[in-house]
SETORKOL-806699 format. One record per residue (C-alpha): x, y, z; residue number from 0. Coordinates in steps of 0.05 Angstrom, whole numbers. Each point is the difference from the previous one (the first is absolute). Layout:
% residues N
<romi><u>X</u><v>Y</v><w>Z</w><num>NUM</num></romi>
...
END
This chain:
% residues 409
<romi><u>819</u><v>-618</v><w>-464</w><num>0</num></romi>
<romi><u>13</u><v>30</v><w>70</w><num>1</num></romi>
<romi><u>-50</u><v>53</v><w>-6</w><num>2</num></romi>
<romi><u>-64</u><v>-46</v><w>-13</w><num>3</num></romi>
<romi><u>26</u><v>-45</v><w>56</w><num>4</num></romi>
<romi><u>-4</u><v>68</v><w>47</w><num>5</num></romi>
<romi><u>-47</u><v>-29</v><w>47</w><num>6</num></romi>
<romi><u>22</u><v>-70</v><w>2</w><num>7</num></romi>
<romi><u>63</u><v>22</v><w>23</w><num>8</num></romi>
<romi><u>-38</u><v>49</v><w>56</w><num>9</num></romi>
<romi><u>-43</u><v>-62</v><w>23</w><num>10</num></romi>
<romi><u>60</u><v>-45</v><w>2</w><num>11</num></romi>
<romi><u>37</u><v>47</v><w>45</w><num>12</num></romi>
<romi><u>-66</u><v>5</v><w>47</w><num>13</num></romi>
<romi><u>8</u><v>-81</v><w>-2</w><num>14</num></romi>
<romi><u>64</u><v>-4</v><w>42</w><num>15</num></romi>
<romi><u>36</u><v>-67</v><w>14</w><num>16</num></romi>
<romi><u>29</u><v>-25</v><w>67</w><num>17</num></romi>
<romi><u>65</u><v>36</v><w>-26</w><num>18</num></romi>
<romi><u>-34</u><v>67</v><w>10</w><num>19</num></romi>
<romi><u>-43</u><v>-18</v><w>68</w><num>20</num></romi>
<romi><u>32</u><v>81</v><w>15</w><num>21</num></romi>
<romi><u>-40</u><v>20</v><w>-52</w><num>22</num></romi>
<romi><u>-54</u><v>-35</v><w>14</w><num>23</num></romi>
<romi><u>-8</u><v>16</v><w>70</w><num>24</num></romi>
<romi><u>7</u><v>79</v><w>-16</w><num>25</num></romi>
<romi><u>-62</u><v>-7</v><w>-49</w><num>26</num></romi>
<romi><u>-45</u><v>-26</v><w>54</w><num>27</num></romi>
<romi><u>25</u><v>47</v><w>43</w><num>28</num></romi>
<romi><u>-14</u><v>56</v><w>-52</w><num>29</num></romi>
<romi><u>-69</u><v>-27</v><w>-23</w><num>30</num></romi>
<romi><u>-18</u><v>-7</v><w>78</w><num>31</num></romi>
<romi><u>16</u><v>64</v><w>12</w><num>32</num></romi>
<romi><u>-30</u><v>40</v><w>-52</w><num>33</num></romi>
<romi><u>-58</u><v>-40</v><w>13</w><num>34</num></romi>
<romi><u>-8</u><v>8</v><w>78</w><num>35</num></romi>
<romi><u>14</u><v>78</v><w>-16</w><num>36</num></romi>
<romi><u>-52</u><v>15</v><w>-54</w><num>37</num></romi>
<romi><u>-55</u><v>-47</v><w>42</w><num>38</num></romi>
<romi><u>14</u><v>39</v><w>65</w><num>39</num></romi>
<romi><u>2</u><v>65</v><w>-41</w><num>40</num></romi>
<romi><u>-70</u><v>-11</v><w>-32</w><num>41</num></romi>
<romi><u>-34</u><v>-16</v><w>67</w><num>42</num></romi>
<romi><u>26</u><v>52</v><w>31</w><num>43</num></romi>
<romi><u>-16</u><v>59</v><w>-51</w><num>44</num></romi>
<romi><u>-73</u><v>-47</v><w>-12</w><num>45</num></romi>
<romi><u>-14</u><v>7</v><w>80</w><num>46</num></romi>
<romi><u>23</u><v>82</v><w>-7</w><num>47</num></romi>
<romi><u>-45</u><v>5</v><w>-53</w><num>48</num></romi>
<romi><u>-61</u><v>-46</v><w>36</w><num>49</num></romi>
<romi><u>12</u><v>56</v><w>64</w><num>50</num></romi>
<romi><u>-12</u><v>59</v><w>-54</w><num>51</num></romi>
<romi><u>-61</u><v>-28</v><w>-34</w><num>52</num></romi>
<romi><u>-33</u><v>-21</v><w>73</w><num>53</num></romi>
<romi><u>11</u><v>72</v><w>27</w><num>54</num></romi>
<romi><u>-25</u><v>28</v><w>-60</w><num>55</num></romi>
<romi><u>-59</u><v>-46</v><w>-9</w><num>56</num></romi>
<romi><u>-21</u><v>18</v><w>79</w><num>57</num></romi>
<romi><u>5</u><v>74</v><w>-15</w><num>58</num></romi>
<romi><u>-38</u><v>-4</v><w>-61</w><num>59</num></romi>
<romi><u>-54</u><v>-32</v><w>46</w><num>60</num></romi>
<romi><u>-13</u><v>61</v><w>40</w><num>61</num></romi>
<romi><u>27</u><v>56</v><w>-47</w><num>62</num></romi>
<romi><u>-29</u><v>2</v><w>-74</w><num>63</num></romi>
<romi><u>40</u><v>11</v><w>-58</w><num>64</num></romi>
<romi><u>0</u><v>76</v><w>3</w><num>65</num></romi>
<romi><u>-30</u><v>47</v><w>54</w><num>66</num></romi>
<romi><u>-21</u><v>66</v><w>-19</w><num>67</num></romi>
<romi><u>7</u><v>44</v><w>58</w><num>68</num></romi>
<romi><u>-29</u><v>72</v><w>7</w><num>69</num></romi>
<romi><u>39</u><v>0</v><w>73</w><num>70</num></romi>
<romi><u>-66</u><v>25</v><w>33</w><num>71</num></romi>
<romi><u>-33</u><v>36</v><w>-50</w><num>72</num></romi>
<romi><u>-68</u><v>-20</v><w>-30</w><num>73</num></romi>
<romi><u>-2</u><v>-32</v><w>-64</w><num>74</num></romi>
<romi><u>-53</u><v>4</v><w>-51</w><num>75</num></romi>
<romi><u>-17</u><v>-75</v><w>-12</w><num>76</num></romi>
<romi><u>-55</u><v>14</v><w>-48</w><num>77</num></romi>
<romi><u>55</u><v>46</v><w>-53</w><num>78</num></romi>
<romi><u>60</u><v>-47</v><w>9</w><num>79</num></romi>
<romi><u>-42</u><v>-69</v><w>-20</w><num>80</num></romi>
<romi><u>-6</u><v>26</v><w>-71</w><num>81</num></romi>
<romi><u>76</u><v>14</v><w>-5</w><num>82</num></romi>
<romi><u>19</u><v>-64</v><w>34</w><num>83</num></romi>
<romi><u>-37</u><v>-35</v><w>-51</w><num>84</num></romi>
<romi><u>33</u><v>21</v><w>-57</w><num>85</num></romi>
<romi><u>24</u><v>-52</v><w>-42</w><num>86</num></romi>
<romi><u>84</u><v>29</v><w>-4</w><num>87</num></romi>
<romi><u>-8</u><v>-19</v><w>83</w><num>88</num></romi>
<romi><u>3</u><v>-74</v><w>12</w><num>89</num></romi>
<romi><u>-42</u><v>5</v><w>52</w><num>90</num></romi>
<romi><u>-58</u><v>-53</v><w>20</w><num>91</num></romi>
<romi><u>-21</u><v>17</v><w>65</w><num>92</num></romi>
<romi><u>1</u><v>54</v><w>45</w><num>93</num></romi>
<romi><u>-30</u><v>9</v><w>76</w><num>94</num></romi>
<romi><u>-9</u><v>62</v><w>40</w><num>95</num></romi>
<romi><u>34</u><v>9</v><w>76</w><num>96</num></romi>
<romi><u>-32</u><v>46</v><w>49</w><num>97</num></romi>
<romi><u>62</u><v>3</v><w>52</w><num>98</num></romi>
<romi><u>-8</u><v>26</v><w>80</w><num>99</num></romi>
<romi><u>16</u><v>-13</v><w>71</w><num>100</num></romi>
<romi><u>-29</u><v>-24</v><w>59</w><num>101</num></romi>
<romi><u>1</u><v>-36</v><w>62</w><num>102</num></romi>
<romi><u>-31</u><v>-70</v><w>12</w><num>103</num></romi>
<romi><u>-8</u><v>-28</v><w>66</w><num>104</num></romi>
<romi><u>-35</u><v>-66</v><w>31</w><num>105</num></romi>
<romi><u>-41</u><v>19</v><w>58</w><num>106</num></romi>
<romi><u>33</u><v>-48</v><w>42</w><num>107</num></romi>
<romi><u>66</u><v>33</v><w>-4</w><num>108</num></romi>
<romi><u>7</u><v>78</v><w>24</w><num>109</num></romi>
<romi><u>53</u><v>17</v><w>-51</w><num>110</num></romi>
<romi><u>-22</u><v>10</v><w>-78</w><num>111</num></romi>
<romi><u>50</u><v>-7</v><w>-54</w><num>112</num></romi>
<romi><u>17</u><v>51</v><w>-54</w><num>113</num></romi>
<romi><u>-23</u><v>-31</v><w>-69</w><num>114</num></romi>
<romi><u>3</u><v>21</v><w>-76</w><num>115</num></romi>
<romi><u>-62</u><v>-11</v><w>-26</w><num>116</num></romi>
<romi><u>-13</u><v>-6</v><w>-73</w><num>117</num></romi>
<romi><u>-64</u><v>4</v><w>-33</w><num>118</num></romi>
<romi><u>-9</u><v>-50</v><w>-63</w><num>119</num></romi>
<romi><u>-47</u><v>-28</v><w>-46</w><num>120</num></romi>
<romi><u>15</u><v>-72</v><w>14</w><num>121</num></romi>
<romi><u>-21</u><v>-18</v><w>-69</w><num>122</num></romi>
<romi><u>43</u><v>50</v><w>-34</w><num>123</num></romi>
<romi><u>58</u><v>-16</v><w>41</w><num>124</num></romi>
<romi><u>-6</u><v>-82</v><w>-11</w><num>125</num></romi>
<romi><u>17</u><v>22</v><w>-73</w><num>126</num></romi>
<romi><u>68</u><v>39</v><w>15</w><num>127</num></romi>
<romi><u>33</u><v>-38</v><w>55</w><num>128</num></romi>
<romi><u>-13</u><v>-75</v><w>32</w><num>129</num></romi>
<romi><u>-8</u><v>31</v><w>77</w><num>130</num></romi>
<romi><u>-58</u><v>-60</v><w>14</w><num>131</num></romi>
<romi><u>60</u><v>-52</v><w>-13</w><num>132</num></romi>
<romi><u>22</u><v>26</v><w>59</w><num>133</num></romi>
<romi><u>-56</u><v>-15</v><w>46</w><num>134</num></romi>
<romi><u>10</u><v>-53</v><w>55</w><num>135</num></romi>
<romi><u>-67</u><v>9</v><w>38</w><num>136</num></romi>
<romi><u>-48</u><v>-25</v><w>-22</w><num>137</num></romi>
<romi><u>42</u><v>-55</v><w>-26</w><num>138</num></romi>
<romi><u>-36</u><v>-15</v><w>-51</w><num>139</num></romi>
<romi><u>-3</u><v>34</v><w>-72</w><num>140</num></romi>
<romi><u>-30</u><v>70</v><w>4</w><num>141</num></romi>
<romi><u>-8</u><v>60</v><w>-53</w><num>142</num></romi>
<romi><u>3</u><v>67</v><w>23</w><num>143</num></romi>
<romi><u>-71</u><v>25</v><w>-6</w><num>144</num></romi>
<romi><u>-15</u><v>-63</v><w>50</w><num>145</num></romi>
<romi><u>52</u><v>36</v><w>46</w><num>146</num></romi>
<romi><u>-5</u><v>72</v><w>8</w><num>147</num></romi>
<romi><u>-76</u><v>21</v><w>-12</w><num>148</num></romi>
<romi><u>-49</u><v>49</v><w>46</w><num>149</num></romi>
<romi><u>50</u><v>9</v><w>64</w><num>150</num></romi>
<romi><u>31</u><v>-58</v><w>-13</w><num>151</num></romi>
<romi><u>82</u><v>15</v><w>-4</w><num>152</num></romi>
<romi><u>59</u><v>-44</v><w>-13</w><num>153</num></romi>
<romi><u>62</u><v>0</v><w>46</w><num>154</num></romi>
<romi><u>65</u><v>-25</v><w>0</w><num>155</num></romi>
<romi><u>22</u><v>-64</v><w>49</w><num>156</num></romi>
<romi><u>50</u><v>37</v><w>44</w><num>157</num></romi>
<romi><u>-55</u><v>58</v><w>12</w><num>158</num></romi>
<romi><u>-50</u><v>-58</v><w>17</w><num>159</num></romi>
<romi><u>49</u><v>-34</v><w>46</w><num>160</num></romi>
<romi><u>13</u><v>69</v><w>37</w><num>161</num></romi>
<romi><u>-81</u><v>21</v><w>9</w><num>162</num></romi>
<romi><u>-13</u><v>-74</v><w>9</w><num>163</num></romi>
<romi><u>-53</u><v>3</v><w>-50</w><num>164</num></romi>
<romi><u>-25</u><v>-55</v><w>-39</w><num>165</num></romi>
<romi><u>-50</u><v>-2</v><w>-67</w><num>166</num></romi>
<romi><u>-65</u><v>21</v><w>21</w><num>167</num></romi>
<romi><u>27</u><v>33</v><w>59</w><num>168</num></romi>
<romi><u>-26</u><v>73</v><w>18</w><num>169</num></romi>
<romi><u>43</u><v>56</v><w>0</w><num>170</num></romi>
<romi><u>-5</u><v>73</v><w>8</w><num>171</num></romi>
<romi><u>39</u><v>51</v><w>-54</w><num>172</num></romi>
<romi><u>10</u><v>74</v><w>35</w><num>173</num></romi>
<romi><u>-4</u><v>49</v><w>-59</w><num>174</num></romi>
<romi><u>6</u><v>75</v><w>4</w><num>175</num></romi>
<romi><u>-18</u><v>55</v><w>-67</w><num>176</num></romi>
<romi><u>9</u><v>59</v><w>41</w><num>177</num></romi>
<romi><u>64</u><v>42</v><w>9</w><num>178</num></romi>
<romi><u>35</u><v>-7</v><w>67</w><num>179</num></romi>
<romi><u>-21</u><v>63</v><w>40</w><num>180</num></romi>
<romi><u>63</u><v>16</v><w>60</w><num>181</num></romi>
<romi><u>32</u><v>-67</v><w>-5</w><num>182</num></romi>
<romi><u>-69</u><v>-40</v><w>-2</w><num>183</num></romi>
<romi><u>-33</u><v>-48</v><w>-45</w><num>184</num></romi>
<romi><u>-68</u><v>-17</v><w>4</w><num>185</num></romi>
<romi><u>-18</u><v>-73</v><w>-16</w><num>186</num></romi>
<romi><u>-63</u><v>-40</v><w>-27</w><num>187</num></romi>
<romi><u>0</u><v>-73</v><w>4</w><num>188</num></romi>
<romi><u>-34</u><v>-44</v><w>-49</w><num>189</num></romi>
<romi><u>-6</u><v>-77</v><w>18</w><num>190</num></romi>
<romi><u>26</u><v>-50</v><w>-57</w><num>191</num></romi>
<romi><u>8</u><v>-75</v><w>-3</w><num>192</num></romi>
<romi><u>63</u><v>-41</v><w>-25</w><num>193</num></romi>
<romi><u>-23</u><v>-28</v><w>-63</w><num>194</num></romi>
<romi><u>64</u><v>-25</v><w>-19</w><num>195</num></romi>
<romi><u>81</u><v>-12</v><w>23</w><num>196</num></romi>
<romi><u>59</u><v>3</v><w>-46</w><num>197</num></romi>
<romi><u>81</u><v>-14</v><w>8</w><num>198</num></romi>
<romi><u>31</u><v>37</v><w>-59</w><num>199</num></romi>
<romi><u>73</u><v>-14</v><w>43</w><num>200</num></romi>
<romi><u>16</u><v>75</v><w>-6</w><num>201</num></romi>
<romi><u>-2</u><v>31</v><w>79</w><num>202</num></romi>
<romi><u>-31</u><v>69</v><w>-27</w><num>203</num></romi>
<romi><u>-55</u><v>-33</v><w>-29</w><num>204</num></romi>
<romi><u>-20</u><v>-58</v><w>49</w><num>205</num></romi>
<romi><u>11</u><v>60</v><w>57</w><num>206</num></romi>
<romi><u>-39</u><v>53</v><w>-15</w><num>207</num></romi>
<romi><u>-36</u><v>-5</v><w>-70</w><num>208</num></romi>
<romi><u>-81</u><v>-10</v><w>0</w><num>209</num></romi>
<romi><u>-33</u><v>-2</v><w>-59</w><num>210</num></romi>
<romi><u>-77</u><v>15</v><w>-6</w><num>211</num></romi>
<romi><u>-53</u><v>12</v><w>-48</w><num>212</num></romi>
<romi><u>-4</u><v>73</v><w>-42</w><num>213</num></romi>
<romi><u>-65</u><v>7</v><w>37</w><num>214</num></romi>
<romi><u>22</u><v>-8</v><w>60</w><num>215</num></romi>
<romi><u>59</u><v>42</v><w>-11</w><num>216</num></romi>
<romi><u>-51</u><v>59</v><w>-28</w><num>217</num></romi>
<romi><u>-41</u><v>-6</v><w>56</w><num>218</num></romi>
<romi><u>56</u><v>17</v><w>52</w><num>219</num></romi>
<romi><u>34</u><v>53</v><w>-45</w><num>220</num></romi>
<romi><u>-45</u><v>25</v><w>-43</w><num>221</num></romi>
<romi><u>51</u><v>57</v><w>-21</w><num>222</num></romi>
<romi><u>55</u><v>-45</v><w>-17</w><num>223</num></romi>
<romi><u>-7</u><v>-24</v><w>-68</w><num>224</num></romi>
<romi><u>40</u><v>-46</v><w>-49</w><num>225</num></romi>
<romi><u>78</u><v>12</v><w>9</w><num>226</num></romi>
<romi><u>34</u><v>-59</v><w>-35</w><num>227</num></romi>
<romi><u>-14</u><v>-44</v><w>-59</w><num>228</num></romi>
<romi><u>26</u><v>-64</v><w>-2</w><num>229</num></romi>
<romi><u>8</u><v>-30</v><w>-76</w><num>230</num></romi>
<romi><u>9</u><v>-67</v><w>-31</w><num>231</num></romi>
<romi><u>41</u><v>-6</v><w>-61</w><num>232</num></romi>
<romi><u>-13</u><v>-51</v><w>-61</w><num>233</num></romi>
<romi><u>86</u><v>-1</v><w>-3</w><num>234</num></romi>
<romi><u>35</u><v>5</v><w>57</w><num>235</num></romi>
<romi><u>65</u><v>23</v><w>-56</w><num>236</num></romi>
<romi><u>-34</u><v>66</v><w>-10</w><num>237</num></romi>
<romi><u>-4</u><v>23</v><w>70</w><num>238</num></romi>
<romi><u>58</u><v>56</v><w>-2</w><num>239</num></romi>
<romi><u>-25</u><v>27</v><w>-69</w><num>240</num></romi>
<romi><u>-72</u><v>0</v><w>31</w><num>241</num></romi>
<romi><u>27</u><v>30</v><w>58</w><num>242</num></romi>
<romi><u>33</u><v>57</v><w>-32</w><num>243</num></romi>
<romi><u>-62</u><v>2</v><w>-53</w><num>244</num></romi>
<romi><u>-52</u><v>13</v><w>49</w><num>245</num></romi>
<romi><u>42</u><v>52</v><w>47</w><num>246</num></romi>
<romi><u>14</u><v>48</v><w>-60</w><num>247</num></romi>
<romi><u>-70</u><v>-6</v><w>-17</w><num>248</num></romi>
<romi><u>-34</u><v>8</v><w>68</w><num>249</num></romi>
<romi><u>57</u><v>36</v><w>38</w><num>250</num></romi>
<romi><u>-7</u><v>-56</v><w>63</w><num>251</num></romi>
<romi><u>47</u><v>-49</v><w>28</w><num>252</num></romi>
<romi><u>-10</u><v>-64</v><w>-32</w><num>253</num></romi>
<romi><u>50</u><v>-54</v><w>31</w><num>254</num></romi>
<romi><u>4</u><v>-73</v><w>8</w><num>255</num></romi>
<romi><u>13</u><v>-31</v><w>64</w><num>256</num></romi>
<romi><u>75</u><v>-11</v><w>-20</w><num>257</num></romi>
<romi><u>5</u><v>76</v><w>12</w><num>258</num></romi>
<romi><u>-29</u><v>-9</v><w>66</w><num>259</num></romi>
<romi><u>56</u><v>-53</v><w>20</w><num>260</num></romi>
<romi><u>54</u><v>27</v><w>-41</w><num>261</num></romi>
<romi><u>60</u><v>-30</v><w>51</w><num>262</num></romi>
<romi><u>-42</u><v>-73</v><w>-1</w><num>263</num></romi>
<romi><u>6</u><v>0</v><w>-74</w><num>264</num></romi>
<romi><u>68</u><v>20</v><w>-3</w><num>265</num></romi>
<romi><u>20</u><v>-47</v><w>50</w><num>266</num></romi>
<romi><u>-29</u><v>-69</v><w>-33</w><num>267</num></romi>
<romi><u>31</u><v>18</v><w>-65</w><num>268</num></romi>
<romi><u>70</u><v>19</v><w>28</w><num>269</num></romi>
<romi><u>0</u><v>-68</v><w>35</w><num>270</num></romi>
<romi><u>-20</u><v>-35</v><w>-57</w><num>271</num></romi>
<romi><u>63</u><v>33</v><w>-36</w><num>272</num></romi>
<romi><u>39</u><v>-6</v><w>49</w><num>273</num></romi>
<romi><u>-8</u><v>-78</v><w>13</w><num>274</num></romi>
<romi><u>10</u><v>-6</v><w>-78</w><num>275</num></romi>
<romi><u>60</u><v>27</v><w>-2</w><num>276</num></romi>
<romi><u>33</u><v>-27</v><w>60</w><num>277</num></romi>
<romi><u>-20</u><v>-66</v><w>-21</w><num>278</num></romi>
<romi><u>24</u><v>8</v><w>-66</w><num>279</num></romi>
<romi><u>63</u><v>-4</v><w>32</w><num>280</num></romi>
<romi><u>-8</u><v>-62</v><w>16</w><num>281</num></romi>
<romi><u>-14</u><v>-22</v><w>-72</w><num>282</num></romi>
<romi><u>67</u><v>41</v><w>-17</w><num>283</num></romi>
<romi><u>31</u><v>-41</v><w>44</w><num>284</num></romi>
<romi><u>-24</u><v>-63</v><w>-13</w><num>285</num></romi>
<romi><u>14</u><v>23</v><w>-81</w><num>286</num></romi>
<romi><u>68</u><v>13</v><w>23</w><num>287</num></romi>
<romi><u>13</u><v>-76</v><w>5</w><num>288</num></romi>
<romi><u>-6</u><v>3</v><w>-69</w><num>289</num></romi>
<romi><u>69</u><v>33</v><w>-15</w><num>290</num></romi>
<romi><u>30</u><v>-50</v><w>51</w><num>291</num></romi>
<romi><u>-27</u><v>-59</v><w>-50</w><num>292</num></romi>
<romi><u>22</u><v>31</v><w>-62</w><num>293</num></romi>
<romi><u>71</u><v>17</v><w>25</w><num>294</num></romi>
<romi><u>2</u><v>-80</v><w>18</w><num>295</num></romi>
<romi><u>-27</u><v>-14</v><w>-72</w><num>296</num></romi>
<romi><u>55</u><v>39</v><w>-32</w><num>297</num></romi>
<romi><u>51</u><v>-19</v><w>45</w><num>298</num></romi>
<romi><u>-13</u><v>-77</v><w>-15</w><num>299</num></romi>
<romi><u>-23</u><v>1</v><w>-64</w><num>300</num></romi>
<romi><u>51</u><v>47</v><w>-25</w><num>301</num></romi>
<romi><u>40</u><v>-60</v><w>-47</w><num>302</num></romi>
<romi><u>-76</u><v>-4</v><w>-37</w><num>303</num></romi>
<romi><u>-2</u><v>70</v><w>-7</w><num>304</num></romi>
<romi><u>70</u><v>5</v><w>-30</w><num>305</num></romi>
<romi><u>-26</u><v>-50</v><w>-51</w><num>306</num></romi>
<romi><u>-67</u><v>22</v><w>-21</w><num>307</num></romi>
<romi><u>50</u><v>68</v><w>-9</w><num>308</num></romi>
<romi><u>48</u><v>-32</v><w>-45</w><num>309</num></romi>
<romi><u>-65</u><v>-30</v><w>-39</w><num>310</num></romi>
<romi><u>-14</u><v>72</v><w>-11</w><num>311</num></romi>
<romi><u>-62</u><v>12</v><w>44</w><num>312</num></romi>
<romi><u>0</u><v>69</v><w>20</w><num>313</num></romi>
<romi><u>11</u><v>29</v><w>78</w><num>314</num></romi>
<romi><u>-71</u><v>34</v><w>-9</w><num>315</num></romi>
<romi><u>-25</u><v>-67</v><w>-14</w><num>316</num></romi>
<romi><u>30</u><v>-35</v><w>55</w><num>317</num></romi>
<romi><u>-18</u><v>52</v><w>46</w><num>318</num></romi>
<romi><u>-73</u><v>-10</v><w>-23</w><num>319</num></romi>
<romi><u>9</u><v>-76</v><w>21</w><num>320</num></romi>
<romi><u>13</u><v>10</v><w>69</w><num>321</num></romi>
<romi><u>-46</u><v>66</v><w>4</w><num>322</num></romi>
<romi><u>-51</u><v>-56</v><w>-28</w><num>323</num></romi>
<romi><u>20</u><v>-42</v><w>58</w><num>324</num></romi>
<romi><u>-15</u><v>46</v><w>50</w><num>325</num></romi>
<romi><u>-57</u><v>29</v><w>-22</w><num>326</num></romi>
<romi><u>-34</u><v>-72</v><w>-8</w><num>327</num></romi>
<romi><u>14</u><v>-10</v><w>75</w><num>328</num></romi>
<romi><u>-29</u><v>61</v><w>26</w><num>329</num></romi>
<romi><u>-62</u><v>1</v><w>-48</w><num>330</num></romi>
<romi><u>-17</u><v>-81</v><w>29</w><num>331</num></romi>
<romi><u>12</u><v>28</v><w>68</w><num>332</num></romi>
<romi><u>-32</u><v>67</v><w>-6</w><num>333</num></romi>
<romi><u>-68</u><v>-44</v><w>-31</w><num>334</num></romi>
<romi><u>3</u><v>-51</v><w>64</w><num>335</num></romi>
<romi><u>5</u><v>55</v><w>44</w><num>336</num></romi>
<romi><u>-51</u><v>35</v><w>-26</w><num>337</num></romi>
<romi><u>-46</u><v>-61</v><w>-4</w><num>338</num></romi>
<romi><u>12</u><v>-15</v><w>74</w><num>339</num></romi>
<romi><u>-13</u><v>72</v><w>16</w><num>340</num></romi>
<romi><u>-69</u><v>-2</v><w>-36</w><num>341</num></romi>
<romi><u>-8</u><v>-72</v><w>33</w><num>342</num></romi>
<romi><u>15</u><v>25</v><w>67</w><num>343</num></romi>
<romi><u>-42</u><v>69</v><w>-10</w><num>344</num></romi>
<romi><u>-67</u><v>-49</v><w>-25</w><num>345</num></romi>
<romi><u>8</u><v>-32</v><w>64</w><num>346</num></romi>
<romi><u>10</u><v>54</v><w>48</w><num>347</num></romi>
<romi><u>-71</u><v>40</v><w>-38</w><num>348</num></romi>
<romi><u>-39</u><v>-69</v><w>5</w><num>349</num></romi>
<romi><u>21</u><v>-18</v><w>66</w><num>350</num></romi>
<romi><u>8</u><v>66</v><w>47</w><num>351</num></romi>
<romi><u>47</u><v>-37</v><w>56</w><num>352</num></romi>
<romi><u>39</u><v>65</v><w>20</w><num>353</num></romi>
<romi><u>-41</u><v>30</v><w>39</w><num>354</num></romi>
<romi><u>17</u><v>77</v><w>25</w><num>355</num></romi>
<romi><u>-17</u><v>41</v><w>59</w><num>356</num></romi>
<romi><u>-57</u><v>44</v><w>-17</w><num>357</num></romi>
<romi><u>28</u><v>55</v><w>33</w><num>358</num></romi>
<romi><u>61</u><v>17</v><w>-30</w><num>359</num></romi>
<romi><u>-24</u><v>-20</v><w>-71</w><num>360</num></romi>
<romi><u>-60</u><v>16</v><w>-39</w><num>361</num></romi>
<romi><u>-3</u><v>-72</v><w>-18</w><num>362</num></romi>
<romi><u>-7</u><v>-62</v><w>39</w><num>363</num></romi>
<romi><u>35</u><v>-48</v><w>-42</w><num>364</num></romi>
<romi><u>66</u><v>5</v><w>-40</w><num>365</num></romi>
<romi><u>-29</u><v>36</v><w>-79</w><num>366</num></romi>
<romi><u>34</u><v>-22</v><w>-54</w><num>367</num></romi>
<romi><u>-13</u><v>25</v><w>-80</w><num>368</num></romi>
<romi><u>22</u><v>-39</v><w>-54</w><num>369</num></romi>
<romi><u>12</u><v>52</v><w>-59</w><num>370</num></romi>
<romi><u>30</u><v>-24</v><w>-63</w><num>371</num></romi>
<romi><u>32</u><v>57</v><w>-6</w><num>372</num></romi>
<romi><u>50</u><v>-6</v><w>61</w><num>373</num></romi>
<romi><u>19</u><v>-75</v><w>-24</w><num>374</num></romi>
<romi><u>16</u><v>33</v><w>-73</w><num>375</num></romi>
<romi><u>45</u><v>55</v><w>41</w><num>376</num></romi>
<romi><u>37</u><v>-49</v><w>38</w><num>377</num></romi>
<romi><u>8</u><v>-43</v><w>-61</w><num>378</num></romi>
<romi><u>26</u><v>50</v><w>-36</w><num>379</num></romi>
<romi><u>50</u><v>29</v><w>49</w><num>380</num></romi>
<romi><u>27</u><v>-62</v><w>20</w><num>381</num></romi>
<romi><u>13</u><v>-22</v><w>-86</w><num>382</num></romi>
<romi><u>35</u><v>70</v><w>9</w><num>383</num></romi>
<romi><u>41</u><v>-9</v><w>57</w><num>384</num></romi>
<romi><u>23</u><v>-65</v><w>-25</w><num>385</num></romi>
<romi><u>16</u><v>24</v><w>-67</w><num>386</num></romi>
<romi><u>46</u><v>47</v><w>25</w><num>387</num></romi>
<romi><u>32</u><v>-42</v><w>53</w><num>388</num></romi>
<romi><u>18</u><v>-44</v><w>-60</w><num>389</num></romi>
<romi><u>21</u><v>52</v><w>-39</w><num>390</num></romi>
<romi><u>53</u><v>18</v><w>50</w><num>391</num></romi>
<romi><u>20</u><v>-61</v><w>12</w><num>392</num></romi>
<romi><u>14</u><v>-18</v><w>-78</w><num>393</num></romi>
<romi><u>49</u><v>55</v><w>-7</w><num>394</num></romi>
<romi><u>56</u><v>-47</v><w>22</w><num>395</num></romi>
<romi><u>-8</u><v>-37</v><w>-65</w><num>396</num></romi>
<romi><u>35</u><v>65</v><w>-40</w><num>397</num></romi>
<romi><u>67</u><v>-29</v><w>40</w><num>398</num></romi>
<romi><u>1</u><v>-68</v><w>-29</w><num>399</num></romi>
<romi><u>66</u><v>-14</v><w>-33</w><num>400</num></romi>
<romi><u>-16</u><v>-54</v><w>-50</w><num>401</num></romi>
<romi><u>68</u><v>-14</v><w>-26</w><num>402</num></romi>
<romi><u>26</u><v>-11</v><w>76</w><num>403</num></romi>
<romi><u>-64</u><v>-40</v><w>23</w><num>404</num></romi>
<romi><u>6</u><v>-49</v><w>-64</w><num>405</num></romi>
<romi><u>79</u><v>-6</v><w>11</w><num>406</num></romi>
<romi><u>1</u><v>-9</v><w>75</w><num>407</num></romi>
<romi><u>-71</u><v>-30</v><w>18</w><num>408</num></romi>
END
């Protein structure tokens, strides 16, 4: 009879009366502690995931999925294209890159600035990166071919401020194809027009990088050919595998932007995991209240426990009864905490009220990414912690002396 009423007994214990006010208060404390802890844990981990996602998005707007780099040696693009189009490689688009150095100056300013010149085919570059989305001038949405053509160039916002240049302004580009003789370099100059200004938020790009058309680059540096190829993948999950295959077959360096910023990638992952385990300790502390609650239950309900055992109820079923109570409280509190975290996360996504300094962070507002995997991991981890906490507290039931309790109490 008693096993059939297992849940009935458990819920009767949860609905405590006025005589068990201390237990009722402890239930509330356990419930509130787990709710707040899981909500805080979910929000912090989602924010850290948001920072990682925002960083990846910013980098992928400038860098392609993969970069094939010959490190200054010329690449035979006509021979390479058929290889990259093979079905075994998940490649959808490629874009050739010509790299060089020059000086850019405004005739109103005496000091020219060293720039890294990148010759591209705008139509192809739009297919492998989202560079055009970083355009701040002109403010109307523009495609790369409308910005980069003929002698029109695309420069960073900090370089534009340094040289006091705006769109449609004319500037001079100094370049040299000759070998230096006795520490002397002869420069030639070519007039260029500012076709657009971009802002990536990365100083190395905004200060020194200039994009021009492949035709303009070839006219300035006729002896320099394609030295890099940007690759767009159909599925980024095969990024590492594709890198290895191309390196083995072509005997060239193939890498992603993550290889260029290993410290940044490691720091983002370390921060996320470190915050997860630190805040998980808060959940552990909240779960420790379960031990106090079950100790109170076993102390105040020991007469009823003795009666159950005298009626033939096994000690393991009594333990399961109290473990069910603790897991039930944890289940409801965790669900409520994660629901609150999800609602707060949706609010932050829809109304980005928390602004961040652009100089210190890669995003202007607090980012948050509501990944279902995060909520599932936190839910399972909290239940596991509560299970072990209740397992520890129910060990006291093994020491109950039925005869002594029924005789004196």
